[in-house]
C-alpha positions as CSV (number, residue, x, y, z in Angstrom):
1,X,-6.3,5.3,-15.3
2,X,-5.7,5.1,-11.5
3,X,-8.2,3.6,-9.0
4,X,-9.8,6.6,-7.4
5,X,-10.7,6.7,-3.5
6,X,-14.3,6.1,-4.5
7,X,-13.3,3.2,-6.7
8,X,-11.7,1.6,-3.7
9,X,-14.6,1.4,-1.2
10,X,-17.9,2.5,-2.9
11,X,-20.5,0.1,-4.0
12,X,-24.2,-0.6,-3.7
13,X,-25.7,-4.0,-4.2
14,X,-29.3,-4.1,-5.4
15,X,-31.6,-7.1,-5.5
16,X,-35.0,-7.2,-7.2
17,X,-38.1,-8.8,-8.6
18,X,-41.7,-8.3,-7.9
19,X,-42.8,-11.3,-5.6
20,X,-39.7,-13.4,-5.4
21,X,-36.1,-12.3,-5.0
22,X,-34.4,-13.3,-8.1
23,X,-32.6,-10.1,-9.6
24,X,-29.6,-8.2,-8.4
25,X,-27.9,-5.0,-9.6
26,X,-24.7,-3.9,-8.2
27,X,-24.1,0.0,-8.2
28,X,-20.6,0.7,-7.7
29,X,-17.8,3.0,-8.8
30,X,-15.7,0.2,-10.1
31,X,-15.7,-3.5,-9.9
32,X,-13.3,-5.1,-7.3
33,X,-9.9,-5.5,-8.8
34,X,-7.3,-8.4,-8.1
35,X,-5.6,-6.1,-5.6
36,X,-5.3,-7.2,-2.0
37,X,-5.5,-3.5,-0.7
38,X,-9.3,-3.2,-1.7
39,X,-10.6,-5.2,0.9
40,X,-14.3,-3.8,0.4
41,X,-13.8,-4.5,-3.2
42,X,-13.2,-8.2,-2.6
43,X,-16.3,-8.2,-0.3
44,X,-18.5,-6.6,-2.9
45,X,-17.2,-9.2,-5.4
46,X,-18.3,-12.0,-2.9
47,X,-21.8,-10.3,-2.9
48,X,-21.8,-10.8,-6.6
49,X,-20.4,-14.3,-6.7
50,X,-23.0,-15.3,-3.7
51,X,-25.9,-14.2,-5.7
52,X,-24.9,-15.8,-9.1
53,X,-24.2,-19.2,-7.0
54,X,-27.8,-19.1,-5.8
55,X,-29.0,-18.4,-9.2
56,X,-29.9,-14.7,-8.7
57,X,-29.6,-12.5,-11.9
58,X,-26.9,-9.9,-11.6
59,X,-26.7,-6.5,-13.4
60,X,-23.7,-4.1,-12.7
61,X,-24.5,-0.4,-12.7
62,X,-22.0,2.4,-12.3
63,X,-19.9,5.0,-13.7
64,X,-16.7,2.9,-14.2
65,X,-18.6,-0.6,-14.2
66,X,-16.8,-3.2,-16.3
67,X,-17.6,-7.1,-16.5
68,X,-14.6,-8.1,-14.6
69,X,-15.0,-9.0,-11.0
70,X,-12.3,-10.2,-8.4
71,X,-13.1,-13.9,-9.8
72,X,-12.2,-13.5,-13.4
73,X,-14.4,-16.4,-14.5
74,X,-17.6,-14.3,-13.8
75,X,-19.0,-12.0,-16.3
76,X,-22.3,-10.2,-15.8
77,X,-24.3,-7.6,-17.9
78,X,-23.0,-4.0,-17.3
79,X,-24.9,-0.6,-17.6
80,X,-22.3,2.3,-17.8
81,X,-23.9,5.7,-17.6
82,X,-20.9,7.6,-17.8
83,X,-17.0,6.6,-17.9
84,X,-15.6,8.7,-15.1
85,X,-16.9,10.3,-11.8
86,X,-16.9,14.0,-12.7
87,X,-18.1,16.3,-9.7
88,X,-20.3,18.2,-11.8
89,X,-24.2,19.2,-11.5
90,X,-25.2,17.9,-14.9
91,X,-23.7,14.7,-14.0
92,X,-25.4,14.6,-10.8
93,X,-28.7,14.9,-12.3
94,X,-27.9,12.5,-14.8
95,X,-26.9,9.9,-12.2
96,X,-29.8,10.6,-10.2
97,X,-32.3,9.8,-13.1
98,X,-30.3,6.8,-13.9
99,X,-30.2,5.5,-10.3
100,X,-33.8,6.3,-9.8
101,X,-34.9,4.4,-12.9
102,X,-32.6,1.5,-12.0
103,X,-34.4,1.1,-8.5
104,X,-38.0,1.2,-9.9
105,X,-38.5,-2.4,-9.9
106,X,-36.1,-3.2,-6.8
107,X,-37.0,-5.1,-3.8
108,X,-33.9,-5.0,-1.9
109,X,-30.7,-2.7,-1.8
110,X,-27.4,-3.6,-0.4
111,X,-25.3,-0.5,0.4
112,X,-21.5,-1.0,1.0
113,X,-19.7,1.5,3.2
114,X,-20.2,5.3,3.6
115,X,-19.4,7.1,0.3
116,X,-20.9,9.8,-1.5
117,X,-22.4,7.4,-3.9
118,X,-23.9,5.3,-1.1
119,X,-25.2,8.3,0.7
120,X,-26.9,9.7,-2.5
121,X,-28.4,6.5,-3.2
122,X,-30.1,6.3,0.2
123,X,-31.3,9.8,-0.4
124,X,-33.0,8.6,-3.6
125,X,-34.4,5.7,-2.0
126,X,-35.9,8.0,0.8
127,X,-37.8,9.7,-2.0
128,X,-39.4,6.7,-3.5
129,X,-43.1,5.7,-2.3
130,X,-42.7,2.1,-2.5
131,X,-39.1,2.0,-1.0
132,X,-37.4,-1.4,-1.4
133,X,-35.8,-3.0,1.6
134,X,-32.1,-1.7,2.4
135,X,-29.3,-3.5,3.9
136,X,-26.5,-1.1,4.9
137,X,-22.9,-2.7,5.3
138,X,-20.4,-1.3,7.6
139,X,-17.0,-2.0,6.7
140,X,-14.6,0.5,8.0
141,X,-14.2,2.5,11.1
142,X,-13.4,5.9,9.3
143,X,-12.6,7.7,12.6
144,X,-9.5,5.7,13.1
145,X,-8.2,6.5,9.6
146,X,-8.9,10.4,10.0
147,X,-7.5,10.5,13.4
148,X,-4.3,9.0,11.8
149,X,-4.5,11.2,8.8
150,X,-5.5,14.6,10.1
151,X,-3.1,16.2,12.4
152,X,-4.9,19.5,13.3
153,X,-7.2,18.6,16.1
154,X,-9.9,20.9,15.4
155,X,-10.3,19.8,11.8
156,X,-9.8,16.2,12.8
157,X,-12.7,16.5,15.2
158,X,-15.0,18.1,12.7
159,X,-14.1,15.3,10.1
160,X,-14.9,12.5,12.6
161,X,-18.2,14.0,13.8
162,X,-19.4,14.5,10.1
163,X,-18.4,11.1,9.3
164,X,-20.4,9.8,12.3
165,X,-23.5,11.9,11.4
166,X,-23.4,10.6,7.8
167,X,-23.1,7.0,8.9
168,X,-25.9,7.4,11.5
169,X,-28.0,8.7,8.8
170,X,-27.5,5.7,6.5
171,X,-27.9,3.3,9.4
172,X,-31.2,4.7,10.4
173,X,-32.7,4.5,7.0
174,X,-31.7,0.9,6.6
175,X,-33.9,-2.1,7.4
176,X,-30.8,-4.2,8.2
177,X,-27.3,-3.4,9.2
178,X,-24.2,-5.6,8.7
179,X,-20.8,-5.5,10.1
180,X,-17.9,-7.8,9.8
181,X,-17.2,-8.5,13.4
182,X,-19.1,-8.4,16.9
183,X,-16.3,-6.1,18.2
184,X,-16.8,-3.7,15.4
185,X,-20.6,-4.0,15.5
186,X,-20.7,-3.1,19.4
187,X,-18.2,-0.2,18.8
188,X,-20.3,1.2,16.2
189,X,-23.4,0.7,18.0
190,X,-22.2,2.7,21.0
191,X,-20.3,5.4,19.0
192,X,-23.1,6.1,16.8
193,X,-25.9,5.8,19.5
194,X,-27.9,3.4,17.4
195,X,-30.9,1.7,19.2
196,X,-30.8,-0.9,16.5
197,X,-28.9,-4.4,16.3
198,X,-26.2,-4.9,14.0
199,X,-25.9,-8.3,12.4
200,X,-22.4,-9.9,11.8
201,X,-21.6,-11.2,8.6
202,X,-17.8,-11.9,8.2
203,X,-16.0,-11.4,5.0
204,X,-15.9,-14.7,3.0
205,X,-12.5,-16.3,2.2
206,X,-11.7,-17.5,-1.1
207,X,-8.1,-18.4,-2.4
208,X,-7.0,-17.7,-5.9
209,X,-6.3,-21.0,-7.8
210,X,-3.3,-19.6,-9.5
211,X,0.0,-19.0,-7.7
212,X,2.9,-16.5,-8.1
213,X,6.6,-16.6,-7.6
214,X,8.1,-13.9,-5.4
215,X,11.5,-13.2,-4.0
216,X,11.7,-13.9,-0.6
217,X,14.5,-13.6,2.2
218,X,16.9,-16.3,2.4
219,X,16.1,-17.4,5.9
220,X,13.0,-17.6,8.1
221,X,10.8,-14.8,7.9
222,X,7.5,-13.6,9.5
223,X,5.0,-11.7,7.1
224,X,2.4,-8.8,7.7
225,X,0.1,-7.5,5.0
226,X,-1.4,-3.9,5.4
227,X,-1.2,-0.4,4.5
228,X,1.9,1.2,5.9
229,X,0.5,3.6,8.2
230,X,0.2,4.6,11.9
231,X,-3.4,3.1,12.1
232,X,-1.9,-0.4,11.6
233,X,0.2,-0.4,14.5
234,X,3.4,-1.4,12.6
235,X,5.8,0.0,15.3
236,X,4.6,-2.9,17.4
237,X,6.2,-5.4,14.9
238,X,9.3,-3.6,14.9
239,X,9.6,-4.1,18.6
240,X,8.7,-7.7,18.3
241,X,11.4,-8.2,16.0
242,X,13.9,-6.7,18.7
243,X,13.2,-10.0,20.6
244,X,13.4,-12.4,17.8
245,X,16.4,-14.2,16.6
246,X,18.8,-12.3,14.3
247,X,18.0,-14.7,11.7
248,X,14.4,-13.9,11.4
249,X,13.3,-11.1,9.1
250,X,10.1,-9.2,8.9
251,X,8.5,-8.6,5.3
252,X,5.7,-6.0,5.2
253,X,3.5,-6.4,2.2
254,X,1.6,-3.2,1.1
255,X,1.9,0.4,0.1
256,X,1.8,3.6,2.2
257,X,4.2,5.5,4.1
258,X,7.2,3.3,3.3
259,X,9.6,6.0,3.1
260,X,8.7,7.8,6.5
261,X,8.7,4.3,8.2
262,X,12.3,3.6,6.7
263,X,13.6,6.8,8.2
264,X,11.8,5.8,11.6
265,X,13.7,2.6,11.5
266,X,17.1,4.2,10.6
267,X,16.6,6.6,13.5
268,X,15.4,4.2,16.3
269,X,16.1,0.7,15.0
270,X,19.1,0.9,13.1
271,X,20.1,-2.7,13.5
272,X,16.9,-3.8,12.1
273,X,17.3,-2.0,8.9
274,X,18.4,-5.0,6.9
275,X,15.9,-7.3,8.7
276,X,12.7,-5.4,7.7
277,X,11.6,-5.6,4.0
278,X,9.0,-3.6,2.4
279,X,7.5,-4.8,-0.8
280,X,5.2,-2.0,-1.6
281,X,1.8,-2.7,-3.1
282,X,1.3,-6.0,-4.8
283,X,-1.3,-8.1,-6.4
284,X,-3.2,-10.5,-4.1
285,X,-1.8,-13.6,-5.7
286,X,1.5,-12.2,-4.9
287,X,0.7,-11.3,-1.4
288,X,-0.4,-15.1,-0.7
289,X,2.8,-16.2,-2.1
290,X,4.7,-14.2,0.4
291,X,2.4,-15.7,3.2
292,X,2.8,-19.2,1.9
293,X,6.5,-19.4,2.6
294,X,6.4,-17.5,5.7
295,X,7.1,-18.9,9.4
296,X,3.8,-17.2,10.5
297,X,1.6,-14.1,9.9
298,X,1.6,-11.2,12.3
299,X,-0.7,-8.5,12.5
300,X,-0.6,-5.7,15.2
301,X,-3.5,-3.6,14.1
302,X,-6.0,-2.5,16.7
303,X,-8.2,-0.8,14.1
304,X,-8.9,-3.7,11.9
305,X,-12.5,-4.5,10.9
306,X,-12.2,-7.0,7.9
307,X,-9.2,-9.1,8.7
308,X,-9.1,-10.6,5.0
309,X,-5.4,-11.2,5.0
310,X,-5.4,-12.7,8.6
311,X,-7.9,-15.2,7.5
312,X,-6.3,-15.9,4.0
313,X,-3.2,-16.9,5.8
314,X,-5.1,-19.2,8.1
315,X,-6.7,-20.7,5.2
316,X,-3.3,-21.6,3.8
317,X,-2.4,-23.3,7.1
318,X,0.0,-20.5,8.2
319,X,0.0,-19.6,11.9
320,X,-1.3,-16.2,12.6
321,X,-0.9,-13.9,15.6
322,X,-3.1,-10.7,16.3
323,X,-3.8,-8.4,19.0
324,X,-6.1,-9.5,21.6
325,X,-9.0,-7.5,22.6
326,X,-10.2,-6.3,19.5
327,X,-12.1,-7.4,16.4
328,X,-10.5,-10.9,16.1
329,X,-11.6,-12.1,19.6
330,X,-14.8,-13.5,18.5
331,X,-13.8,-14.7,15.1
332,X,-10.6,-16.6,16.3
333,X,-12.1,-17.7,19.9
334,X,-11.4,-21.3,18.9
335,X,-7.9,-20.7,18.3
336,X,-7.3,-18.4,21.2
337,X,-4.2,-20.2,22.6
338,X,-2.1,-19.8,19.3
339,X,-3.7,-16.7,17.7
340,X,-4.7,-14.0,20.1
341,X,-1.8,-12.3,22.0
342,X,-1.6,-9.3,24.4
343,X,0.0,-5.9,23.5
344,X,3.2,-7.2,24.8
345,X,6.0,-7.5,22.1
346,X,8.2,-9.9,24.3
347,X,5.0,-12.2,24.4
348,X,4.8,-12.1,20.8
349,X,8.4,-13.2,20.2
350,X,8.2,-16.0,22.5
351,X,5.2,-17.5,20.7
352,X,6.7,-16.9,17.3
353,X,10.0,-18.5,18.5
354,X,8.0,-21.4,19.9
355,X,6.9,-22.2,16.4
356,X,10.2,-21.6,14.8
357,X,11.9,-24.4,16.8
358,X,8.9,-26.7,17.1
359,X,7.5,-27.0,13.3
360,X,5.1,-29.7,14.3
361,X,3.5,-27.2,16.7
362,X,3.3,-24.7,13.9
363,X,1.6,-27.5,11.7
364,X,-0.8,-28.2,14.3
365,X,-1.7,-24.5,14.7
366,X,-2.0,-24.0,11.1
367,X,-4.4,-26.8,10.8
368,X,-6.6,-25.6,13.5
369,X,-6.8,-22.0,11.7
370,X,-7.7,-23.6,8.3
371,X,-10.4,-25.7,9.9
372,X,-11.8,-22.7,11.6
373,X,-11.7,-20.8,8.1
374,X,-13.5,-23.7,6.5
375,X,-16.2,-24.1,9.0
376,X,-17.1,-20.5,9.7
377,X,-15.6,-18.0,7.2
378,X,-15.4,-19.9,3.8
379,X,-17.0,-18.5,0.6
380,X,-19.0,-21.6,0.8
381,X,-20.6,-20.9,4.4
382,X,-20.7,-17.1,4.1
383,X,-22.3,-16.8,0.4
384,X,-25.2,-19.2,1.5
385,X,-25.8,-17.3,4.8
386,X,-25.6,-13.7,3.0
387,X,-28.5,-14.9,0.5
388,X,-30.4,-16.4,3.6
389,X,-30.2,-12.9,5.1
390,X,-31.5,-11.3,1.8
391,X,-34.4,-13.6,1.4
392,X,-35.5,-13.5,5.1
393,X,-35.5,-9.7,4.9
394,X,-37.1,-9.7,1.6
395,X,-40.0,-11.9,3.0
396,X,-40.7,-9.5,6.1
């Protein structure tokens, strides 16, 4: 059975016990699968792992809940009200009662992203007399995706305004709001006109212990991992490639509008056709295998909020280049000289070429990036910080 839109991004983490925070239930469409494209799913899996690591009891509740998380070594008790997510009125009544009963003894609720399930959960919480504390987790700037996906301006504006209103509704009913970067937090606070502070909690980085074999280009190559779409600014990477040595290839790992982009390349950059390789959607382990053998990781997106693949590349001691002036500024400030670049394809090509001809410099940059991830973004650090956030909020 395919993974639905809701299954990719919806999850609600619930934490409970009478006087001491000790019990967690995760309400989700599905558990995060071992797929790189489910960035939110990976973060939800990290919230489960953080709770279990700090001796909190976890129960999973959801229409498609299974006992498999992104860490296959972890199994947890499950409650599965129904198998699928039918949009029927009887199901809505059934789910409402199931969710309401599950929240009766709950003290803190962690809601991930804006989805029908998360919004309905907040509605139910609002009806409860002794409402538990609520953490609302902003993951994605949906306005950027809607702007890229919807061509008709009137319909696009309606969709963006509706999404903003729903997001504002969720934020105003939360006791704490989390975001993955300071840039994204400031952007959301400004656009949603919130008079509340948004706390930054960056996505934890955990590398799989297993490795995969993948077919890579014969010569040196740079790699990018993202959905193939306009919102990821992939055309910028094509322009960068025109300034690089002809022996360097670009590998783009991810699904999306591959056929359309191949057509764009054939029309505008025919000389690059053999140098640009689209792998399509792959497992997270295969993605990291492509990164491990690459010259460097490149990411031209101006709309990114999570940056998981960028930090995973850094954790493997691979130099990474990202767009300066967006969500990575605060997270990569310690590596500014080697990681943050202006919106100038020629400048990107110069930086990449420097690493190609001086591998010792690339090694230094890779070590700096790995050190940053270990000290600030590793699961060890971020899991502990998340549980601290839970407990401080619970004690207020």
